[in-house]
C-alpha angles and dihedrals in degrees: 000000000000116000121204119212134181119221132182119210133180110221132174115215129175118237120229088254092054092048089049092052093048091052092048093047095059094048113100123223091256091069102026094088093056091052093051091050089053090051092048089053094046098043115047090186089069119079138190102245095214092055093040092054089054091052091048090055091052091048092054089066094047120107122251089240089059091050090051090049091051090051092051095046094041094098091050091050093048120055110202093191089057091062099037090070092059123107120271124258112307134190119275130227128188143289139162141239129176137216094180115107093223093048092056093059111106119224111231113238118218112233109224139149117269122240092261093046090055091052090047091052090053091049091052090058093060124094098238131152121239095267094049091047092053090049090050091050091050092050094049091048090051095057117106125229091272091057096252128133102226098168118091117249092241090056090052090051089054090049091052092049097048102034103029100025088231120139108210133171126228090250092054092052092046090052093054091043091056088053092052090048087064091059124102131292095054114244096032117142094029118147096213141004094269093055090045093055093043091052090054094046089049089066093054128088105293091194090067108095092210090057091049092050092044088055089051091051093051092044100045108015107032092124092054090045094054091047090046095237090155095162090062092050091051090053094045094050096030093230136140127252090253092055091047090051090057091046092051091048090053093049092048089058089065121097113239091192108042093169090060095055097085095033094052093070092046096048104078116170106211115201114202109200116226093205138032122208117192130183110225113181093329096314123107120231122196122206130180116229111256090234088071092057106058121178102246128161141166113267112260091207090056091050090051090047091053091051089049093051092045091058093046126090113288096202094086111090093212090051090054090051090049092052091048092048095048092046090050092052092046091051091048091051092050092048091050093049091048091050091052091050092047089050091054092050093048093048093050093044093050096044092046090054091050091048093051091046092051096033096135092051094051089050095052107018089223112143089211089067092062111114123216105268132171131185091259091061093058094039090057092045094055095031095238136123120278090237090060092053090046092054090052095045098046099059109021130093132204125206116218135169087265098051142287117298139183110246090231089066091069092062117088141152124253125253122195118225125213089263090058095252118137115229134175118265085231088071089056091048090052092053090046090052092050092049092053093044091054097042124115102263091208088060107024120194116262121221091258091056092046088052090054092049091052091048090053088055091052101263111123101199130155120245092244089056090052089051090050092051091046091053090047087056090051091241115147125226120281095263092057092047092058117120132183 
């Protein structure tokens, strides 16, 4: 027998507007503009204010007859059925627009051949038959971004058979591969690091004894070289420390990622700061990037259309659908504009709290002036949730007189010194970095020694913590920092 029960639950659910705001908040300036353009395309009731103002100016000079004509022909120009088929209201993300003169300047992009196009051009210059050309194409297409051939030859033979209907032997593929390995940049088409370095050394002067010995090191002692067991290499090749130093210098000139050589110059990561902090006569001034304050407004023509439909007869089913559609688009446009404004206020409020908390740092740029600060500190200061502060800190940048930094980099845990004072762990990392930079590279400081140095300076930290900070700074262990 079925038993009916009545239960009362307290649930917390986010409204579409809240979801929209959260999505917009975590979007950085670099991608905000794209999101706004998408919204402008999807919602005709939303307008770019700068363009709309231009249209308004033109309309002021239009004749009244023209305005009457536009009103009469409006229904012909606008097909309601065309819009009724569109999807219902959907959540919004983020996008950017800028009113700053500098932000509107477009960065010219150099047009150049890609890494694979350069290889293809070199292949086209060779006198190959159809089968060899197809094999060459397959090999070039199988290279990874670093310029290496990671796929086994037998797998490539299967690919040729199934996708190109070409039956090739292992020797034929190896022959074409050796031809590609002579292409520029040197080292391309190698199957591992050792082969890549040997291909590059092969093109150097073979009459130079240093090149010959460097080839021997790469061929027979690469493992010892990568682990910096220099004493073993000296014994194996029967050479002096000075000779080994020259050999190492020659090997270090080689490119371990030949495929990345041409792409490195083309891949430019542009960071667009969300905030600007300037020091004017000893006082800090915070400014929000203009890209975060786009000129958006609700379309006047859509508002007029809604008023027109509201006054019309409601008996017609299509007219009801039209009214519902227009109202939906107007509401969506208002929600989006409100979310953008709320985003601006939250960004400024959060960044202002961070600036005031780290005021001394932003005045001097000295990492030692950074105070211990966690997300909870700022959340309590601005009376917002920690997740809100986290969304702002994880993806936003601030431009200062000392450089452009991710907001997350200003957050750090506290470490207590011997005197009882709490300092940021960034201060300890800075000292650690300086100690390693000034060490004798022939006898680099081990983690135990670094721990002792920090203790002498008043920082009682465990060796494992020192190792963790060293790894966070991307500094290798002492053995791998050793130089001759």
